[in-house]
C-alpha positions in Angstrom: 3.4 -16.7 -7.5 0.0 -17.5 -6.2 -2.9 -15.6 -7.7 -4.5 -15.2 -3.9 -2.0 -12.5 -3.2 -2.4 -9.0 -4.7 1.6 -8.5 -4.1 4.2 -11.1 -4.1 7.8 -10.2 -3.4 10.1 -13.1 -3.6 13.8 -13.0 -2.5 14.0 -9.4 -3.6 17.6 -7.5 -3.8 18.3 -4.4 -5.1 21.5 -2.6 -5.7 21.8 1.4 -6.2 24.8 3.3 -6.9 27.0 0.4 -5.9 25.3 -0.2 -2.6 23.0 -2.9 -1.6 19.8 -1.4 -0.3 17.7 -4.4 -0.1 18.7 -8.0 0.4 16.5 -11.0 0.2 13.3 -9.6 1.2 10.0 -11.5 0.7 6.7 -10.4 1.3 3.1 -11.1 0.5 0.1 -8.8 0.7 -3.5 -10.1 -0.1 -6.5 -7.6 -0.9 -8.0 -6.3 2.4 -4.5 -6.3 4.4 -2.6 -3.5 5.7 1.3 -4.4 5.7 3.3 -1.6 7.8 7.0 -1.4 7.0 9.1 -0.1 9.9 12.8 0.5 10.5 15.5 3.3 11.0 16.4 5.8 8.4 18.1 4.3 5.4 16.7 0.9 6.1 15.5 0.4 2.8 11.9 1.0 3.4 11.3 3.8 0.6 13.3 1.5 -1.6 11.2 -1.2 -1.2 8.1 0.9 -2.1 9.9 2.4 -5.1 10.9 -1.1 -6.4 7.5 -2.4 -6.1 6.1 0.4 -8.2 9.0 -0.3 -10.9 11.2 2.9 -10.1 14.3 0.6 -9.0 15.8 -2.5 -11.1 15.9 -5.8 -9.2 19.3 -7.3 -8.7 17.6 -10.6 -7.8 14.2 -12.2 -6.9 10.8 -11.4 -8.4 7.7 -9.4 -7.7 4.2 -10.4 -8.8 1.0 -8.5 -9.1 -2.2 -10.6 -9.1 -0.4 -13.7 -10.0 1.6 -11.9 -13.0 5.2 -10.8 -13.1 4.9 -7.0 -12.4 7.4 -6.8 -15.6 4.5 -8.0 -17.6 2.4 -5.1 -16.9 2.4 -2.2 -19.4 2.9 1.3 -17.7 -0.7 2.3 -18.1 -2.2 -0.9 -17.1 0.2 -1.0 -13.9 -1.1 2.5 -13.1 -4.6 1.3 -13.1 -3.6 -1.2 -10.3 -1.0 0.5 -8.3 -1.0 4.0 -6.7 2.0 5.5 -4.8 2.1 8.3 -2.5 5.7 9.3 -2.4 7.2 11.0 0.6 7.3 14.3 -1.4 5.1 15.3 -4.2 6.5 18.1 -6.3 3.8 20.1 -7.9 4.7 23.8 -8.7 1.9 24.5 -11.1 -1.0 26.5 -9.7 -4.0 23.8 -10.2 -7.0 23.7 -8.0 -7.1 21.0 -5.7 -10.1 19.3 -7.5 -7.7 19.2 -10.6 -4.8 17.8 -8.6 -7.0 14.9 -7.4 -8.5 14.5 -10.9 -4.8 13.6 -12.0 -5.4 10.3 -10.2 -8.0 9.4 -12.9 -5.7 9.7 -15.7 -4.9 6.1 -16.5 -8.6 5.2 -16.6 -11.2 5.9 -19.2 -14.2 5.9 -17.1 -15.7 9.3 -18.5 -15.8 12.9 -16.9 -19.0 12.3 -14.9 -17.9 9.2 -13.0 -14.5 10.9 -12.6 -16.0 13.9 -11.0 -17.9 11.7 -8.5 -14.6 10.0 -7.5 -12.9 13.1 -7.1 -15.7 14.5 -4.7 -15.6 11.1 -2.6 -11.8 10.9 -2.4 -11.5 14.7 -1.3 -14.4 13.8 1.3 -12.4 10.8 2.5 -9.2 12.8 3.1 -11.1 16.1 4.3 -10.2 18.3 1.6 -13.8 19.0 0.1 -13.6 22.6 1.5 -10.3 23.2 -0.4 -11.4 21.9 -3.7 -11.4 25.2 -5.4 -8.3 26.4 -3.7 -5.0 26.7 -5.4 -3.0 23.9 -4.4 0.4 26.0 -4.1 -1.2 28.1 -1.4 -1.9 25.4 0.9 -0.2 24.2 4.1 2.1 21.2 4.1 -0.4 19.2 5.8 -3.2 20.2 3.4 -1.1 19.5 0.5 -0.3 16.0 1.9 -4.1 15.4 2.2 -4.6 16.4 -1.3 -2.3 14.3 -2.8 -3.6 11.4 -0.7 -6.9 12.0 -2.2 -5.2 11.9 -5.5 -3.9 8.4 -5.1 -7.0 7.2 -3.7 -9.0 8.4 -6.6 -6.4 6.3 -8.9 -7.6 3.2 -7.7 -11.0 4.0 -6.2 -13.1 1.4 -8.1 -12.7 -2.3 -8.3 -14.3 -2.3 -11.4 -11.6 -0.3 -13.0 -8.7 -2.5 -12.3 -9.4 -5.6 -10.4 -6.6 -6.3 -8.1 -5.7 -2.9 -6.3 -2.4 -1.9 -4.5 -1.9 1.3 -2.4 1.7 2.2 -1.4 1.9 5.1 1.1 5.5 6.3 2.2 5.1 8.2 5.4 1.6 9.6 4.5 0.8 11.2 7.9 4.3 12.8 8.4 2.7 16.4 8.0 -0.3 15.9 9.7 -1.7 16.9 13.0 -3.0 14.1 15.3 -6.6 14.4 14.4 -6.0 13.9 10.7 -3.3 11.1 11.3 -6.2 9.3 12.8 -8.8 10.4 10.0 -6.2 9.1 7.4 -5.4 6.0 9.0 -8.9 5.2 9.7 -9.8 5.8 6.0 -6.9 3.7 4.8 -8.1 0.8 6.8 -11.5 1.1 5.4 -9.9 1.5 2.0 -8.3 -1.9 2.7 -11.7 -3.4 3.9 -12.9 -2.5 0.4 -10.7 -5.0 -1.4 -7.3 -3.0 -1.5 -4.0 -4.3 -0.5 -1.8 -1.6 1.4 1.7 -1.3 2.0 2.6 1.7 4.2 5.8 3.0 5.4 5.4 4.5 8.9 7.9 5.9 11.5 5.5 6.0 14.5 5.7 2.2 15.6 2.6 2.6 17.6 0.5 4.0 15.0 1.6 1.3 12.6 1.1 -1.6 15.2 -2.6 0.1 15.7 -3.6 -0.1 12.1 -1.8 -2.9 10.4 -2.5 -6.7 9.9 1.2 -7.5 9.2 4.3 -5.7 9.7 8.0 -5.8 8.2 10.8 -4.6 10.1 13.8 -3.8 8.2 17.5 -2.6 9.1 20.5 -2.0 6.5 18.3 -3.7 3.6 17.5 -6.9 5.6 14.5 -8.2 7.2 14.9 -8.1 10.9 11.1 -9.5 11.9 8.1 -10.2 9.8 4.6 -11.2 11.1 1.5 -9.6 13.3 2.3 -6.3 15.3 2.6 -8.4 18.1 5.1 -10.6 16.9 7.3 -7.6 15.4 7.0 -5.1 17.9 9.1 -6.4 20.6 11.7 -4.9 23.1 14.4 -7.2 21.3 13.5 -6.3 17.9 13.2 -2.5 18.7 16.7 -3.0 20.1 17.8 -4.6 17.3 16.3 -1.9 14.9 17.0 1.3 16.7 19.6 0.6 19.2 17.2 1.6 22.1 15.9 0.0 25.2 12.0 0.2 25.0 9.1 -1.2 27.0 6.1 -2.6 24.9 2.6 -2.5 26.6 -0.8 -3.6 25.2 -3.0 -0.9 24.2 -6.0 -0.8 26.8 -8.5 -0.6 24.2 -7.2 -2.3 21.0 -4.7 -4.7 22.9 -2.3 -3.7 19.9 1.5 -3.0 21.0 2.4 0.3 22.3 6.0 1.4 22.5 7.1 3.4 25.6 10.9 4.8 26.0 12.7 3.2 28.8 
């Protein structure tokens, strides 16, 4: 495994409940890069993220974080380096939003004053500053999603806390309006520029292509395509992935692929 990569996944296979949900998947992500994972429902996208975080046992292959096998990391050390936003975050306690975000600082020993500043910065980044003293359970679905994103950003906010940092996001904009989708994706892109490696699962192919450096397309647990957005988002690959006829054009401003239904 090369230390130049924050995350290295080599020939990964995972079997859950007797079903192979990932087969021979390999991918590298460097600090500063955003990798978008796309594919139909049941393709293995969430399984990949949860395997990287350590929730699923590997059937074959290996995962490395900053040049070390992921299995060598103790739970607390791993939590200092990797933050996950799952599709659904079950929290039923009547915490204030600021306390939910503060949960992200749990793995660290940075002190109350620093943690409070990080919580404020993470809340500002996800547009929940005005919600910080609201009760989390009384928020809308989109507001909860932004609060949870603030929590995971706070977890790996500072490079000095952990060095190599990896952000895993599973459909982070699914419950958000268009304005907040754009804001969050821009924030994620900026977070990557600060030296964080990002793996993000998205159903919106055009949105993924707009913000990703690299893309990974999965179907039935296998890699269909891998490379830059222009290399992955093609009519042929969309046919393989989704069984649809689609047109792909270049965005007039960014030049990134835009998917049009035929």
